[in-house]
C-alpha positions in Angstrom: 62.2 97.9 -191.1 62.5 94.3 -189.8 59.6 92.1 -189.5 58.4 88.5 -189.2 55.2 87.4 -190.1 53.3 85.5 -187.8 51.6 81.9 -188.7 47.8 81.4 -189.8 47.5 79.8 -186.2 48.5 82.8 -184.7 45.1 84.2 -184.9 43.5 81.6 -183.0 44.7 83.5 -180.0 43.8 87.0 -180.6 40.4 86.3 -180.2 40.4 85.6 -176.2 42.2 89.0 -174.9 38.8 89.5 -173.2 38.8 85.8 -171.6 41.5 85.5 -170.9 45.4 86.7 -171.8 47.1 84.0 -174.3 50.2 82.8 -172.5 52.1 79.8 -171.7 54.0 79.2 -168.4 56.9 77.2 -167.8 58.3 76.5 -164.6 61.8 74.8 -163.5 63.1 74.3 -160.0 66.6 74.0 -159.5 69.2 73.2 -156.8 71.3 76.2 -157.0 71.1 79.7 -158.7 72.2 79.7 -162.3 74.8 81.8 -163.8 73.2 84.7 -164.6 75.6 86.3 -167.0 75.9 82.4 -168.7 72.0 82.4 -168.7 71.7 86.0 -170.3 73.9 84.9 -173.0 71.7 81.7 -173.5 68.7 84.0 -174.1 70.8 86.0 -176.0 71.8 83.4 -178.2 68.0 81.7 -178.7 66.9 85.4 -179.4 69.2 84.7 -183.2 67.5 81.5 -183.3 64.1 82.6 -182.4 64.1 86.4 -182.8 60.4 86.8 -182.6 60.3 86.7 -178.7 62.5 89.8 -178.5 59.3 91.8 -180.7 56.0 93.1 -180.1 53.2 91.5 -182.1 50.7 93.9 -184.5 47.0 92.9 -184.5 46.2 94.7 -187.7 48.7 92.9 -189.6 49.8 89.8 -187.9 53.7 90.5 -187.9 56.1 90.8 -185.2 58.1 93.4 -184.8 61.2 93.7 -182.3 61.2 96.2 -179.2 64.5 95.0 -178.0 67.6 93.9 -178.8 69.1 92.4 -175.1 68.0 89.5 -173.0 68.4 92.1 -170.0 65.2 93.6 -171.2 63.1 90.4 -170.6 65.1 88.8 -167.6 63.5 90.0 -164.2 65.3 89.1 -161.0 62.7 88.8 -158.1 62.7 89.0 -154.4 62.4 85.4 -152.5 58.5 86.3 -151.5 57.6 88.4 -154.8 55.3 86.6 -157.4 56.2 86.8 -160.9 52.3 87.0 -161.9 51.9 90.6 -160.8 53.8 91.4 -163.7 51.9 93.0 -166.1 52.2 91.2 -169.7 51.6 93.0 -173.2 52.1 90.9 -176.1 50.9 93.9 -178.2 53.7 96.3 -176.8 56.3 94.2 -174.8 58.4 91.1 -175.8 56.5 87.5 -176.4 58.9 86.3 -173.7 59.5 86.8 -169.8 61.7 85.4 -167.7 61.6 85.2 -163.9 64.6 84.2 -161.4 63.6 83.9 -157.9 66.2 82.7 -155.4 65.1 80.8 -152.0 67.2 79.4 -149.1 67.4 75.9 -150.8 66.8 76.3 -154.4 66.0 78.8 -157.2 62.8 78.7 -159.6 62.9 80.1 -163.1 59.6 81.0 -164.7 59.2 81.3 -168.6 55.9 83.4 -168.9 55.6 83.2 -173.2 53.0 84.7 -175.3 50.9 82.1 -177.1 50.4 84.1 -180.1 54.2 83.2 -181.0 54.1 79.9 -179.5 52.2 77.0 -178.2 53.3 74.7 -175.0 55.1 72.6 -177.1 57.0 75.7 -178.7 57.6 77.1 -175.3 59.1 73.5 -174.3 61.7 73.9 -177.1 62.6 77.6 -176.1 63.1 76.4 -172.6 65.5 73.3 -173.8 67.5 75.6 -176.0 67.9 78.2 -174.0 69.2 75.3 -171.6 71.2 73.7 -174.5 73.1 77.1 -175.0 73.7 77.5 -171.2 75.3 73.9 -170.9 77.2 74.5 -174.5 77.5 78.0 -175.8 78.5 76.7 -179.5 75.2 74.9 -179.8 73.7 75.2 -183.0 69.9 74.1 -183.8 69.8 75.8 -187.3 66.5 77.3 -189.4 63.8 77.9 -187.3 60.7 76.3 -189.4 57.0 77.3 -189.4 55.3 76.4 -192.3 51.9 74.6 -191.5 51.7 73.2 -194.9 54.7 71.3 -194.4 52.2 69.2 -191.8 48.8 69.5 -193.5 50.5 68.6 -196.8 50.8 65.4 -195.1 47.7 64.6 -193.8 44.7 62.8 -195.3 41.8 64.6 -195.7 39.4 62.3 -197.4 37.5 61.0 -194.7 37.5 64.5 -192.6 33.7 64.7 -193.4 32.8 61.5 -191.5 33.9 62.7 -188.2 32.6 66.4 -188.3 32.3 67.4 -184.4 30.9 70.9 -184.1 33.1 73.2 -181.8 30.3 74.4 -179.7 27.5 71.9 -178.6 25.6 73.7 -176.4 26.3 71.8 -173.6 27.6 74.0 -171.0 30.3 72.4 -168.1 30.5 74.4 -164.8 32.2 73.6 -161.8 31.0 74.6 -158.5 33.4 77.6 -157.3 32.8 79.5 -154.2 31.6 82.8 -154.8 33.0 85.3 -152.2 34.4 89.2 -152.3 37.5 88.6 -151.2 40.6 90.2 -153.4 41.6 87.7 -156.7 45.1 87.1 -156.9 47.4 84.8 -159.3 48.3 81.5 -158.4 49.6 78.4 -159.8 48.0 75.4 -158.2 50.0 72.0 -158.7 49.8 68.3 -157.7 51.7 65.3 -158.6 51.9 61.7 -159.1 55.1 60.2 -157.7 57.5 58.2 -159.5 55.7 54.5 -158.0 52.3 56.2 -158.9 52.8 57.1 -162.2 54.5 53.9 -162.7 51.5 52.0 -161.7 49.2 54.3 -163.9 51.8 53.6 -167.4 51.2 49.8 -166.3 47.3 49.8 -165.8 47.2 51.9 -169.2 48.9 49.5 -171.1 47.0 46.3 -169.5 43.9 47.5 -170.4 45.0 49.2 -173.8 44.4 52.6 -173.1 46.8 55.3 -174.0 48.1 58.0 -171.5 46.5 60.6 -173.1 43.1 58.7 -172.7 43.4 58.2 -169.0 44.4 61.8 -168.3 41.3 62.8 -170.6 39.1 60.6 -168.6 40.4 61.7 -165.0 38.8 65.2 -166.1 36.4 64.0 -167.7 34.8 61.8 -164.8 35.1 65.2 -162.1 33.4 67.3 -165.1 30.5 64.4 -165.1 30.4 64.2 -161.2 29.6 68.2 -160.9 27.4 68.1 -164.3 25.1 65.4 -164.2 22.7 66.6 -166.4 25.0 66.7 -169.4 24.2 63.9 -171.7 27.8 64.4 -173.3 31.5 66.0 -171.7 32.4 68.2 -174.4 36.0 68.8 -174.1 38.9 70.1 -176.6 42.0 68.0 -176.6 44.8 69.9 -178.1 47.3 67.5 -180.4 50.6 68.8 -181.5 50.6 68.4 -185.1 54.6 68.2 -185.4 53.9 64.8 -185.0 52.8 64.7 -188.7 55.6 66.3 -190.2 57.6 64.0 -192.7 60.4 62.0 -191.3 63.0 64.1 -193.1 61.6 67.2 -191.5 61.4 66.2 -187.7 64.9 66.4 -186.3 64.5 70.1 -187.5 63.6 73.0 -185.4 59.9 73.9 -185.1 59.2 76.7 -182.8 55.3 78.1 -183.4 52.1 77.3 -183.2 51.5 74.0 -184.3 48.7 72.4 -182.1 45.0 71.5 -183.3 42.4 70.1 -181.4 40.3 67.1 -181.3 36.3 67.6 -180.0 35.8 64.5 -178.4 32.1 64.4 -177.2 31.5 60.9 -175.2 28.8 60.3 -173.0 30.4 59.5 -169.3 28.8 59.2 -166.3 30.4 59.8 -162.9 28.4 56.2 -161.7 30.1 54.0 -163.6 34.0 52.5 -163.3 36.5 54.6 -164.4 37.8 51.8 -166.8 34.1 51.9 -168.6 34.7 55.8 -169.1 38.1 54.8 -170.1 37.1 52.8 -172.9 34.5 55.2 -174.2 37.2 57.8 -174.5 40.1 55.5 -176.2 36.8 54.6 -178.7 36.0 58.2 -179.4 39.6 59.5 -179.7 40.8 56.6 -182.2 37.7 57.4 -184.3 38.8 61.2 -184.2 42.5 60.2 -184.6 41.7 57.7 -187.5 39.7 60.4 -189.3 42.3 63.5 -188.5 39.3 65.5 -187.2 41.7 68.0 -185.5 42.1 69.4 -189.3 38.9 70.9 -188.4 39.9 73.0 -185.9 43.1 74.9 -188.2 42.6 73.7 -192.0 40.3 76.3 -193.0 42.6 79.3 -191.6 45.6 77.7 -192.9 44.2 77.3 -196.9 42.3 80.8 -196.7 44.9 82.9 -195.1 46.3 84.1 -198.6 42.8 85.0 -199.9 41.0 86.4 -196.8 41.2 89.5 -194.7 42.6 89.3 -191.2 39.1 90.1 -189.9 37.6 87.3 -192.0 40.0 84.9 -190.9 39.2 85.7 -187.2 35.7 85.4 -187.8 36.3 81.9 -189.3 38.3 81.1 -186.2 35.7 82.0 -183.7 33.7 79.2 -185.4 36.1 76.8 -185.5 38.4 77.3 -182.2 36.3 78.4 -179.9 37.7 79.1 -176.3 36.6 77.1 -173.5 36.0 78.0 -170.4 36.5 74.6 -168.9 39.7 73.3 -171.0 41.9 70.2 -170.7 45.7 70.3 -172.3 48.2 67.3 -172.2 51.5 69.0 -172.7 53.2 65.6 -172.6 56.9 64.9 -171.6 59.6 67.2 -170.7 62.5 64.8 -171.1 65.2 64.6 -168.7 68.0 64.6 -171.6 67.0 68.1 -172.9 66.0 69.3 -169.4 69.2 69.1 -167.8 71.8 71.9 -166.5 75.2 72.0 -166.4 76.9 71.7 -162.9 73.4 71.9 -161.5 70.0 69.8 -160.9 66.6 70.4 -162.1 64.4 69.2 -159.2 60.9 70.0 -160.6 59.9 71.3 -164.4 56.6 71.6 -165.7 54.1 73.8 -168.2 51.0 75.3 -168.5 48.7 77.3 -170.3 46.9 81.0 -169.5 45.7 82.2 -166.2 41.7 81.7 -166.0 39.2 83.8 -163.5 37.2 81.5 -161.9 34.9 79.5 -162.5 36.9 79.2 -165.6 39.6 76.0 -165.5 42.1 74.4 -167.0 44.1 71.5 -166.2 47.6 70.9 -167.9 49.4 67.6 -167.4 53.0 67.0 -168.1 55.6 64.9 -167.2 59.1 65.3 -165.8 61.7 62.6 -164.3 59.3 60.1 -163.7 56.4 62.4 -161.9 53.1 63.1 -163.5 52.3 67.1 -163.1 48.8 68.3 -162.9 48.7 72.1 -162.9 45.9 74.9 -163.3 47.0 78.5 -163.7 44.2 80.2 -161.4 42.9 83.5 -160.8 40.7 83.7 -157.6 41.0 84.5 -153.8 41.9 82.4 -150.8 38.6 79.7 -151.0 38.7 79.8 -154.9 42.5 78.9 -155.0 41.4 75.9 -152.7 38.9 74.8 -154.5 41.4 74.5 -157.6 43.8 72.6 -155.5 40.9 70.2 -154.5 40.0 69.8 -158.0 43.4 68.9 -159.0 43.6 66.1 -156.2 40.2 64.8 -157.3 41.6 64.0 -160.8 44.4 62.9 -159.3 42.5 60.5 -157.2 40.4 59.1 -160.3 43.8 58.4 -161.9 44.8 56.3 -159.0 41.7 54.6 -159.2 42.8 52.8 -162.4 
């Protein structure tokens, strides 16, 4: 029987089914509808590179098993007002990727809903980029996909890891005051953006103050959390990082689709009463300390090292200790490059990625940039008032960025 072994880090995303479904979302808005046959053929070619997208996931052995052989099974055409988010995802019985095409009067939308068990947000970006490349040129070749996590951890210093220990759970609870109503909840994506001029100014101010873009995005969210949690002595957030950056130079040009994300656990003392720059410098110092000591290893090293010797039950229990699923979370999904995200005889008007849908009062903000704009996205399960509050939260975070 054909099957594909999942990575040790796939286990990190199987502990959260009761809290939220482990998925990642990709979104493209294109000027004219794609050619359906050409697009279907591109997805077929992608399945040869990354066959797991046509597979179900088996919890009992951490393997993927094929459930379809045709791309048409996972490509769904929607009416102009139909929502892709009412489609029932089931990564234990159905494929790890579902794609939805929704055509409006002046544009078409393409939604990619992928299992976080099979790949992280950066992995989804690679899947999307490869499909677009196959669409533009069917003869494109990507070679073998590499999933060996030891290629990363073997090249990362571990000598000083104990000097930067950060507990994944702190005892500090962060809350956001979502309104409580009894109306029916629904799935919706909330989205605001910094336009080209605003994002350019943010870039300039970031460099001027010796900060990174990740510093200021993290700071903007932490300040909003400090505003609504004034009694919190610290603002503990998980800060995911793409460990593909630690691959040796000889391997970076190769394809790495999978779960390569680990996370830092910054816990700076942030006050909403202080200036944005004062908060930003605290975040910068904390992140620099954690990066200098490769603290992200704390979240994944144990499960990678023990994968060959422990049972899946033991590994999942260890994962709960070192990779706690946060009800309030942050993700920097970085840039969707215009070079990779382009369509032949078409124009991509908008593109972003985000995480799983979370039922209020849980909340996740996902940052990503495309074509000179910075996108802030939250996938929300809530009623009208809760959806509106989520949108207002994104606007508050954006306003914090603009103060710099």
